N, CA, C and O of each residue as an XYZ file, in Angstrom:
532
protein
N      11.383    -11.932     13.184
C       9.949    -11.722     13.275
C       9.291    -13.094     13.412
O       9.565    -14.013     12.640
N       8.408    -13.209     14.423
C       7.773    -14.510     14.619
C       6.747    -14.775     13.513
O       6.238    -13.834     12.903
N       6.446    -16.032     13.257
C       5.590    -16.385     12.113
C       4.205    -15.722     12.139
O       3.697    -15.348     11.082
N       3.579    -15.565     13.317
C       2.252    -14.940     13.370
C       2.330    -13.458     13.028
O       1.464    -12.940     12.324
N       3.355    -12.774     13.516
C       3.535    -11.360     13.201
C       3.825    -11.195     11.719
O       3.297    -10.290     11.073
N       4.661    -12.066     11.187
C       5.012    -12.032      9.769
C       3.763    -12.219      8.907
O       3.547    -11.471      7.954
N       2.956    -13.203      9.237
C       1.732    -13.474      8.476
C       0.756    -12.305      8.582
O       0.120    -11.937      7.594
N       0.636    -11.728      9.754
C      -0.263    -10.593      9.960
C       0.192     -9.371      9.161
O      -0.630     -8.672      8.568
N       1.496     -9.118      9.146
C       2.043     -7.971      8.403
C       1.818     -8.151      6.907
O       1.464     -7.199      6.212
N       2.020     -9.364      6.410
C       1.817     -9.623      4.985
C       0.336     -9.533      4.622
O      -0.004     -9.073      3.532
N      -0.542     -9.963      5.517
C      -1.978     -9.876      5.283
C      -2.412     -8.413      5.211
O      -3.216     -8.051      4.351
N      -1.893     -7.571      6.099
C      -2.227     -6.141      6.077
C      -1.697     -5.477      4.807
O      -2.375     -4.636      4.218
N      -0.504     -5.847      4.387
C       0.042     -5.294      3.139
C      -0.854     -5.660      1.965
O      -1.185     -4.802      1.147
N      -1.242     -6.899      1.875
C      -2.097     -7.353      0.784
C      -3.450     -6.637      0.816
O      -3.953     -6.207     -0.222
N      -4.030     -6.512      2.001
C      -5.331     -5.842      2.130
C      -5.229     -4.368      1.758
O      -6.123     -3.835      1.101
N      -4.163     -3.709      2.166
C      -4.014     -2.286      1.861
C      -3.762     -2.076      0.363
O      -4.285     -1.130     -0.226
N      -2.977     -2.942     -0.243
C      -2.737     -2.852     -1.686
C      -4.034     -3.080     -2.449
O      -4.325     -2.366     -3.409
N      -4.808     -4.066     -2.029
C      -6.097     -4.330     -2.684
C      -7.040     -3.136     -2.543
O      -7.721     -2.770     -3.501
N      -7.083     -2.530     -1.365
C      -7.961     -1.377     -1.133
C      -7.550     -0.197     -2.015
O      -8.399      0.517     -2.548
N      -6.237     -0.001     -2.161
C      -5.747      1.089     -3.010
C      -6.200      0.871     -4.454
O      -6.738      1.780     -5.087
N      -5.980     -0.331     -4.964
C      -6.362     -0.624     -6.348
C      -7.879     -0.628     -6.527
O      -8.383     -0.178     -7.555
N      -8.601     -1.132     -5.537
C     -10.063     -1.144     -5.615
C     -10.627      0.270     -5.715
O     -11.674      0.483     -6.326
N      -9.933      1.233     -5.113
C     -10.391      2.630     -5.163
C     -10.201      3.237     -6.553
O     -10.770      4.286     -6.856
N      -9.407      2.583     -7.393
C      -9.193      3.068     -8.753
C     -10.161      2.444     -9.758
O     -10.267      2.900    -10.896
N     -10.855      1.412     -9.331
C     -11.747      0.710    -10.262
C     -13.009      0.288     -9.539
O     -12.940     -0.663     -8.761
N     -14.137      0.908     -9.730
C     -14.304      2.057    -10.625
C     -13.765      3.327     -9.969
O     -13.854      3.503     -8.754
N     -13.218      4.187    -10.785
C     -12.632      5.438    -10.291
C     -13.735      6.464    -10.080
O     -14.543      6.720    -10.973
N     -13.756      7.044     -8.894
C     -14.795      7.997     -8.527
C     -14.281      9.438     -8.549
O     -14.852     10.328     -7.919
N     -13.180      9.644     -9.295
C     -12.570     10.969     -9.440
C     -12.062     11.542     -8.116
O     -11.979     12.757     -7.938
N     -11.727     10.645     -7.198
C     -11.127     11.026     -5.926
C      -9.959     10.080     -5.679
O     -10.136      8.864     -5.616
N      -8.757     10.652     -5.539
C      -7.588      9.813     -5.282
C      -7.700      9.151     -3.914
O      -8.190      9.765     -2.967
N      -7.254      7.912     -3.804
C      -7.369      7.162     -2.546
C      -6.264      7.510     -1.543
O      -5.402      6.684     -1.244
N      -6.301      8.745     -1.026
C      -5.251      9.204     -0.118
C      -5.127      8.331      1.127
O      -4.022      7.963      1.528
N      -6.258      8.005      1.731
C      -6.210      7.167      2.929
C      -5.574      5.821      2.656
O      -4.792      5.319      3.463
N      -5.911      5.237      1.516
C      -5.347      3.938      1.145
C      -3.862      4.048      0.822
O      -3.096      3.125      1.099
N      -3.450      5.174      0.237
C      -2.018      5.393     -0.017
C      -1.253      5.344      1.305
O      -0.227      4.670      1.402
N      -1.741      6.049      2.315
C      -1.060      6.058      3.616
C      -1.111      4.682      4.279
O      -0.169      4.279      4.961
N      -2.208      3.970      4.076
C      -2.318      2.613      4.635
C      -1.270      1.701      4.006
O      -0.664      0.888      4.703
N      -1.047      1.825      2.697
C      -0.008      1.029      2.027
C       1.364      1.378      2.601
O       2.156      0.486      2.907
N       1.646      2.673      2.748
C       2.951      3.088      3.275
C       3.174      2.530      4.679
O       4.266      2.059      4.998
N       2.143      2.583      5.512
C       2.284      2.047      6.872
C       2.409      0.532      6.857
O       3.138     -0.037      7.669
N       1.709     -0.126      5.947
C       1.839     -1.577      5.820
C       3.243     -1.952      5.363
O       3.761     -3.006      5.732
N       3.860     -1.084      4.557
C       5.246     -1.321      4.144
C       6.177     -1.303      5.355
O       7.144     -2.063      5.407
N       5.891     -0.448      6.316
C       6.682     -0.447      7.555
C       6.572     -1.800      8.251
O       7.544     -2.307      8.812
N       5.374     -2.373      8.205
C       5.147     -3.656      8.861
C       5.920     -4.805      8.240
O       6.269     -5.764      8.929
N       6.189     -4.718      6.948
C       6.922     -5.795      6.266
C       8.360     -5.396      5.945
O       9.067     -6.134      5.260
N       8.791     -4.255      6.426
C      10.129     -3.743      6.095
C      11.224     -4.771      6.361
O      12.107     -4.968      5.525
N      11.172     -5.425      7.513
C      12.217     -6.405      7.828
C      12.191     -7.593      6.876
O      13.229     -8.188      6.588
N      11.000     -7.936      6.389
C      10.883     -9.061      5.451
C      11.511     -8.719      4.103
O      12.006     -9.597      3.396
N      11.485     -7.441      3.759
C      12.071     -7.003      2.493
C      13.571     -6.766      2.652
O      14.341     -6.986      1.717
N      13.979     -6.322      3.826
C      15.389     -6.026      4.074
C      16.203     -7.294      4.316
O      17.413     -7.299      4.090
N      15.564     -8.363      4.768
C      16.305     -9.579      5.114
C      16.732    -10.333      3.863
O      16.214    -10.104      2.770
N      17.677    -11.228      4.047
C      18.159    -12.067      2.970
C      17.838    -13.514      3.328
O      18.345    -13.994      4.342
N      17.046    -14.221      2.577
C      16.447    -13.821      1.310
C      15.220    -12.932      1.530
O      14.577    -12.978      2.579
N      14.921    -12.136      0.529
C      13.759    -11.258      0.554
C      12.498    -12.104      0.530
O      12.438    -13.128     -0.151
N      11.499    -11.671      1.271
C      10.206    -12.347      1.248
C       9.541    -12.057     -0.102
O       9.108    -10.935     -0.364
N       9.469    -13.061     -0.931
C       8.948    -12.881     -2.294
C       7.475    -12.487     -2.315
O       7.049    -11.738     -3.195
N       6.706    -12.971     -1.374
C       5.277    -12.640     -1.342
C       5.066    -11.144     -1.087
O       4.256    -10.507     -1.761
N       5.789    -10.590     -0.123
C       5.681     -9.158      0.172
C       6.176     -8.336     -1.012
O       5.546     -7.350     -1.395
N       7.295     -8.737     -1.588
C       7.849     -8.022     -2.737
C       6.883     -8.078     -3.917
O       6.665     -7.065     -4.583
N       6.309     -9.233     -4.181
C       5.356     -9.393     -5.276
C       4.139     -8.493     -5.079
O       3.678     -7.864     -6.031
N       3.617     -8.426     -3.868
C       2.458     -7.575     -3.585
C       2.760     -6.127     -3.934
O       1.939     -5.453     -4.556
N       3.930     -5.645     -3.537
C       4.293     -4.250     -3.791
C       4.555     -3.984     -5.274
O       4.118     -2.966     -5.811
N       5.256     -4.885     -5.924
C       5.524     -4.689     -7.351
C       4.242     -4.728     -8.173
O       4.084     -3.956     -9.119
N       3.331     -5.618     -7.817
C       2.049     -5.698     -8.514
C       1.246     -4.413     -8.312
O       0.650     -3.899     -9.258
N       1.229     -3.903     -7.105
C       0.532     -2.643     -6.823
C       1.112     -1.509     -7.670
O       0.369     -0.776     -8.323
N       2.424     -1.369     -7.657
C       3.072     -0.288     -8.397
C       2.797     -0.397     -9.899
O       2.477      0.597    -10.552
N       2.923     -1.588    -10.430
C       2.692     -1.797    -11.863
C       1.237     -1.529    -12.237
O       0.964     -0.821    -13.207
N       0.311     -2.087    -11.477
C      -1.105     -1.970    -11.812
C      -1.584     -0.528    -11.697
O      -2.293     -0.044    -12.580
N      -1.215      0.157    -10.638
C      -1.625      1.561    -10.475
C      -1.067      2.413    -11.609
O      -1.763      3.283    -12.133
N       0.170      2.170    -11.984
C       0.766      2.907    -13.092
C       0.013      2.615    -14.398
O      -0.315      3.531    -15.152
N      -0.248      1.354    -14.649
C      -0.930      0.967    -15.893
C      -2.344      1.543    -15.956
O      -2.774      1.986    -17.021
N      -3.058      1.547    -14.865
C      -4.432      2.037    -14.863
C      -4.512      3.563    -14.885
O      -5.326      4.133    -15.611
N      -3.665      4.226    -14.087
C      -3.834      5.669    -13.869
C      -2.904      6.549    -14.697
O      -3.269      7.678    -15.026
N      -1.725      6.067    -15.037
C      -0.733      6.945    -15.655
C      -0.436      6.638    -17.114
O      -0.096      7.542    -17.876
N      -0.555      5.402    -17.507
C      -0.305      5.040    -18.907
C      -1.363      5.698    -19.789
O      -2.551      5.633    -19.472
N      -0.954      6.331    -20.891
C      -1.936      6.977    -21.774
C      -3.035      6.029    -22.265
O      -4.151      6.465    -22.549
N      -2.723      4.743    -22.363
C      -3.726      3.768    -22.793
C      -4.432      3.097    -21.615
O      -5.293      2.239    -21.811
N      -4.067      3.489    -20.390
C      -4.709      2.931    -19.200
C      -6.146      3.403    -19.083
O      -6.521      4.416    -19.674
N      -6.943      2.679    -18.330
C      -8.380      2.958    -18.297
C      -8.725      4.359    -17.804
O      -9.700      4.939    -18.281
N      -7.979      4.915    -16.886
C      -8.346      6.229    -16.358
C      -8.015      7.351    -17.335
O      -8.812      8.271    -17.517
N      -6.853      7.279    -17.961
C      -6.489      8.321    -18.930
C      -7.233      8.143    -20.250
O      -7.716      9.114    -20.832
N      -7.321      6.936    -20.704
C      -8.003      6.669    -21.984
C      -9.452      7.169    -21.937
O      -9.974      7.682    -22.927
N     -10.094      7.011    -20.772
C     -11.486      7.419    -20.614
C     -11.633      8.826    -20.034
O     -12.734      9.264    -19.699
N     -10.491      9.527    -19.921
C     -10.479     10.913    -19.435
C     -11.159     11.050    -18.066
O     -11.942     11.971    -17.834
N     -10.841     10.118    -17.176
C     -11.419     10.116    -15.835
C     -10.521     10.783    -14.799
O     -11.001     11.226    -13.756
N      -9.230     10.858    -15.076
C      -8.279     11.370    -14.093
C      -7.730     12.710    -14.589
O      -7.327     12.842    -15.745
N      -7.721     13.691    -13.699
C      -7.234     15.025    -14.074
C      -5.708     15.039    -14.136
O      -5.040     14.137    -13.630
N      -5.178     16.075    -14.764
C      -3.725     16.235    -14.819
C      -3.141     16.340    -13.411
O      -2.088     15.765    -13.135
N      -3.809     17.060    -12.528
C      -3.332     17.215    -11.148
C      -3.340     15.873    -10.421
O      -2.384     15.548     -9.716
N      -4.402     15.095    -10.582
C      -4.451     13.783     -9.932
C      -3.382     12.847    -10.506
O      -2.833     12.021     -9.777
N      -3.086     12.965    -11.786
C      -1.998     12.174    -12.373
C      -0.666     12.557    -11.733
O       0.152     11.691    -11.422
N      -0.453     13.859    -11.537
C       0.785     14.328    -10.916
C       0.928     13.753     -9.508
O       2.000     13.282     -9.128
N      -0.156     13.795     -8.743
C      -0.119     13.268     -7.377
C       0.107     11.756     -7.400
O       0.933     11.246     -6.644
N      -0.608     11.047     -8.246
C      -0.449      9.592     -8.332
C       0.984      9.233     -8.738
O       1.577      8.312     -8.176
N       1.530      9.947     -9.696
C       2.914      9.703    -10.133
C       3.869      9.891     -8.946
O       4.795      9.103     -8.752
N       3.633     10.935     -8.166
C       4.475     11.204     -6.990
C       4.334     10.081     -5.962
O       5.329      9.608     -5.414
N       3.096      9.657     -5.703
C       2.881      8.575     -4.747
C       3.609      7.300     -5.170
O       4.291      6.669     -4.363
N       3.459      6.931     -6.428
C       4.096      5.698     -6.905
C       5.612      5.830     -6.881
O       6.314      4.858     -6.605
N       6.118      7.014     -7.166
C       7.550      7.261     -7.091
C       8.046      7.107     -5.659
O       9.088      6.497     -5.417
N       7.303      7.658     -4.721
C       7.684      7.563     -3.302
C       7.677      6.098     -2.851
O       8.636      5.635     -2.233
N       6.607      5.377     -3.158
C       6.545      3.968     -2.753
C       7.658      3.156     -3.407
O       8.233      2.273     -2.771
N       7.968      3.443     -4.663
C       9.057      2.749     -5.362
C      10.402      3.047     -4.715
O      11.231      2.155     -4.541
N      10.606      4.299     -4.364
C      11.882      4.669     -3.748
C      12.028      4.027     -2.374
O      13.108      3.552     -2.023
N      10.956      4.010     -1.599
C      10.998      3.338     -0.295
C      11.311      1.856     -0.492
O      12.160      1.299      0.204
N      10.632      1.227     -1.430
C      10.876     -0.194     -1.696
C      12.328     -0.434     -2.088
O      12.968     -1.348     -1.568
N      12.845      0.369     -2.991
C      14.236      0.216     -3.405
C      15.204      0.351     -2.253
O      16.170     -0.405     -2.150
N      14.946      1.316     -1.384
C      15.823      1.510     -0.219
C      15.743      0.322      0.738
O      16.750     -0.080      1.320
N      14.539     -0.238      0.899
C      14.396     -1.416      1.765
C      15.132     -2.615      1.172
O      15.825     -3.336      1.890
N      14.984     -2.828     -0.120
C      15.683     -3.942     -0.779
C      17.192     -3.787     -0.614
O      17.906     -4.778     -0.462
N      17.676     -2.554     -0.643
C      19.109     -2.293     -0.478
C      19.555     -2.441      0.978
O      20.750     -2.386      1.268
N      18.596     -2.628      1.898
C      18.946     -2.851      3.292
C      19.044     -1.599      4.140
O      19.622     -1.638      5.226
N      18.495     -0.490      3.671
C      18.574      0.768      4.423
C      17.837      0.657      5.754
O      16.875     -0.098      5.892
N      18.310      1.425      6.725
C      17.609      1.527      8.003
C      16.240      2.156      7.751
O      16.054      2.883      6.776
N      15.285      1.871      8.637
C      13.914      2.317      8.416
C      13.783      3.822      8.215
O      13.078      4.263      7.307
N      14.442      4.604      9.038
C      14.321      6.055      8.927
C      14.781      6.545      7.549
O      14.129      7.385      6.928
N      15.897      6.016      7.090
C      16.405      6.415      5.781
C      15.509      5.871      4.667
O      15.238      6.572      3.692
N      15.057      4.651      4.804
C      14.217      4.038      3.775
C      12.910      4.812      3.586
O      12.444      4.984      2.459
N      12.326      5.274      4.679
C      11.027      5.929      4.607
C      11.117      7.449      4.480
O      10.094      8.133      4.525
N      12.319      7.979      4.324
C      12.489      9.422      4.197
C      11.671     10.012      3.042
O      11.059     11.063      3.230
N      11.631      9.387      1.855
C      10.805      9.958      0.776
C       9.328     10.079      1.172
O       8.641     11.006      0.743
N       8.852      9.154      1.980
C       7.457      9.195      2.426
C       7.261     10.269      3.495
O       6.309     11.047      3.432
N       8.151     10.308      4.462
C       7.982     11.275      5.554
C       8.182     12.711      5.073
O       7.687     13.647      5.700
N       8.902     12.892      3.967
C       9.133     14.235      3.425
C       8.166     14.590      2.296
O       8.350     15.605      1.624
N       7.156     13.779      2.084
C       6.177     14.039      1.038
C       5.446     15.347      1.338
O       4.954     15.546      2.449
N       5.377     16.230      0.357
C       4.656     17.498      0.590
C       3.222     17.225      1.042
O       2.565     16.319      0.530
N       2.746     18.003      1.992
C       1.412     17.778      2.556
C       0.331     17.763      1.480
O      -0.596     16.955      1.551
N       0.435     18.638      0.491
C      -0.619     18.695     -0.534
C      -0.699     17.390     -1.325
O      -1.758     17.044     -1.848
N       0.415     16.670     -1.414
C       0.418     15.400     -2.136
C       0.002     14.229     -1.245
O      -0.551     13.243     -1.731
N       0.265     14.338      0.031
C       0.040     13.197      0.892
C      -1.050     13.362      1.916
O      -1.273     12.466      2.731
N      -1.744     14.497      1.895
C      -2.767     14.719      2.928
C      -3.814     13.626      2.883
O      -4.216     13.163      1.815
N      -4.240     13.231      4.049
C      -5.265     12.195      4.138
C      -6.582     12.748      3.625
O      -6.900     13.922      3.810
N      -7.321     11.897      2.992
C      -8.598     12.360      2.461
C      -9.519     11.227      2.181
O     -10.643     11.442      1.726
């Protein structure tokens, strides 16, 4: 991957991760479905950077920070959304599924899986969980 494409892909990943987290704070009681899909597509853009040896630490850090922060804010019982009773049980279920899917895709990329196999958890996401909104 040429340096300009690499920089552009990492910039899009960072922007999509920021948009996803920004949609959780302040939380408007609407899950950021569009931003979830934007993150997944941005992961496709950096897939080679994660699959290569050595792994691009900046891309990996962006994804790990997103996964950790979203979990801490939305799913942890002491996180701001649950503690303040802002997120419904159904939205927690969907968020848990989204974070699980992104984690599984990331793990498969780190292991060097081909793109189709790596993104299978995302492409097989039930429509009700992944519908754009």
